[in-house]
C-alpha positions, 0 to 999 in steps of 0.5 A: 461399309463392305470390303470386297476382294476380287483376286484373280491370277494377275492382280488382287482388286480390294474395294469398299462399297458404302451401300451406295457408291464404291468409295475406294478400290485398289489393286495389287500383284497376286502373290499367293506367299504375301501374308495377311500381315503385309496385306494389312500394312498396305491396305490399312495405309491406302485406307488412311489416305482415303480417310476410311476407318478399318473399324467401318467394315461391317462385312467382307466378300472374298471371290479367288481363282487363286486357292493359295491366296484364299488362306491370307485373304481370310486371315486379313479380314478376321484379324484386321476388320474383325469380320468373317469374309463370305467367300464366293463358291458354287453352294451358295445362294446366287438367285439362279440356276448353274446349268452345267455338268459340275458346278463346283468346276466354274471359276468364282468369277464367271458366275459374279460376272453372270450375276452382275450382269444379268442383274444390270442388263437382263438377259439373255446375254454373253459376258466377255472377260479380258483377264488372264484367260479370256472367258465367254459366259452365257446366261439365259433370259431368267438369269441361269448360267449356261456354261461358256468358253475359256480361251488363252488371254492376250497377254499369254498369247503375246508371251507365248509368242515371245517365248517360243520364237527366238526373233520375235520380240515382246510388244505391246497391246495396240491397234494397229493402224493397218491390218497388213503390217510392213515390218515385224512389230506391226505384223505381230500387233496385228496378228494379236489385236485383230486375231483377238477381234476375229476370235470375239466376233467368231465365237460370239456369232457361233454362240448366237447360232447355238442358243438360236436368239440374240444374246446382249454381249457385255465385256469386262476386263482391263482390255475391253475398251481397247478390243471394243474399238475394233467390232461391233459385237461388243455392246456394252463395256462394265468395268466393275462386273465382277466387284458388283457381282460379289456385293450382289453375292454378299447381299444376297446370303446370310453374314458368316459369324466370326468365332471369337474364341477360335478366330474363325467361323464356327461351321465348316469351311 
């Protein structure tokens, strides 16, 4: 079995794949001060509740946009599962070209989404990921990564609006019944929801025009279903895209070797 770890700015998702399907998936808030021992107590308890033996984990893969969390996630894999994790980074074998100025700058999650989306849906395509940031990533028909767009995430926008304007409350995200709000909260909800729908439609249209051809539009992230209700620009929702990308990347690359003597990979990190 494979342990897959997707560490984002807001949450870290741990999942187990048995070679055919996902048999467990758990989420914890991102905290770069959390130690490997703390992860282990939490995760191994969940393994036990799900009937998964930690000895069954034969390999692990980590994707993270939080560099400070990587040390403890590595230690978790080494000390508690006796495996050296593969860490998603640009220099691995992705099976496609990364056609941007500095490949090391691109977040692993964006490459992972691109890998999984092209594998599942073909290309050319745009992947929209509704996370802490909202990202748009463009993949050509051959699977090459062409770059994309990074915009503030919807929750960041709501928090900034609340903090910057003393009289505006913190609101939840929902699809308002009307575009024209008749009081403060509905007006804010309309601005956030329909504003992001407009962002999606406008940027997808500009990407299509610049690319010069139709691109499939795939969305992932927790807010993808809600925002897809308000637009026809999103064609497909793929909730496990990043996890699938990590699994596919691990299959493409050699299993790293754990040095028993030093408790770390024999070659340089």
